[in-house]
C-alpha positions in Angstrom: -17.5 3.5 -41.4 -19.2 6.4 -39.4 -20.9 3.8 -37.2 -17.5 2.1 -36.5 -15.9 5.4 -35.6 -18.8 6.3 -33.4 -18.6 3.0 -31.5 -14.8 3.3 -31.3 -15.2 6.8 -29.9 -17.8 5.6 -27.3 -15.6 2.7 -26.2 -12.4 4.8 -25.9 -14.3 7.6 -24.1 -15.8 5.1 -21.7 -12.4 3.6 -21.0 -10.9 7.1 -20.4 -13.7 8.1 -18.0 -13.6 4.8 -16.1 -9.8 5.0 -15.8 -10.2 8.5 -14.5 -12.6 7.4 -11.9 -10.4 4.6 -10.7 -7.4 6.8 -10.5 -9.4 9.5 -8.7 -10.7 7.0 -6.1 -7.2 5.5 -5.5 -5.8 9.0 -5.0 -8.4 9.8 -2.3 -7.5 6.7 -0.3 -3.8 7.5 -0.1 -2.7 9.2 3.1 -1.3 12.7 3.0 2.5 12.8 3.4 3.9 15.4 5.8 7.7 15.9 5.8 9.2 16.7 9.2 12.8 17.7 9.8 14.5 17.0 13.1 17.0 19.7 13.8 19.3 20.5 16.8 16.8 23.1 18.1 13.5 21.3 17.4 11.2 20.0 14.7 10.2 21.7 11.5 7.2 22.0 11.4 6.8 21.8 15.2 3.0 21.9 14.9 1.1 19.6 12.6 -2.7 20.0 12.1 -4.9 17.1 11.2 -8.6 16.4 10.8 -10.2 13.8 13.0 -10.4 10.5 11.0 -7.5 11.5 8.7 -4.6 9.1 8.2 -1.2 10.7 7.4 2.3 9.5 6.8 4.9 11.6 8.7 8.3 11.3 7.1 10.8 12.4 9.7 14.4 13.1 8.6 17.1 14.0 11.2 19.5 16.6 9.8 21.7 17.2 12.8 24.5 15.3 14.6 22.8 16.1 17.9 22.1 12.9 19.8 19.0 14.5 21.3 17.4 14.3 17.9 18.5 10.7 17.3 15.2 9.3 18.6 11.5 10.3 18.4 8.4 9.1 20.0 4.6 9.5 19.5 3.2 8.1 22.8 -0.4 9.1 22.2 -0.5 7.2 18.9 1.1 4.0 20.3 4.4 4.6 18.5 7.3 3.7 20.8 10.7 5.5 20.8 12.2 5.0 17.4 15.7 5.7 16.1 16.2 8.4 13.6 19.4 7.8 11.6 20.9 10.9 10.3 19.8 11.9 6.7 17.6 8.8 6.4 13.8 9.3 6.3 11.7 7.3 8.7 8.0 7.0 8.0 5.3 6.9 10.7 1.6 6.3 9.9 -0.6 8.4 12.2 -4.4 7.8 12.4 -6.0 10.9 13.9 -8.9 9.0 15.6 -9.5 11.4 18.5 -9.7 15.2 18.8 -7.1 17.0 20.9 -3.5 18.2 21.1 -0.9 15.5 21.3 2.9 15.8 21.9 5.7 14.1 20.1 9.3 14.4 21.5 12.8 13.3 21.1 14.0 10.4 23.2 15.2 12.8 26.0 11.9 14.9 26.0 13.9 18.0 25.2 12.7 18.6 21.5 9.0 18.9 21.4 6.3 19.1 18.7 2.5 18.9 18.7 -0.1 17.2 16.6 -3.4 19.1 16.7 -6.5 17.0 15.7 -9.6 19.0 15.0 -13.1 18.0 14.0 -13.7 17.4 10.3 
């Protein structure tokens, strides 16, 4: 009986540890999610800092009736001008593959934000 309990304990422990490793690895591969709010007077946050090589998901939500904030563009990341419907999150995947400071703006270039990519 003690041997069965020992084997059962080893099997369950192995499954627990293996599951933990798999969950940990999957978590590492998921991009960081950054919430951005488009307001009448700009973006919050207006400055986003990333590490070179990092992939993030920017979830942008427009919270104003201002038509200036109705569109957003990330030209340095190959993302064209995109509509931002009010109160509906829009997700953008950003791959920070080069170091530098990059702008994102509204469709009229009046509201501005920056993405700063630094070395790892």
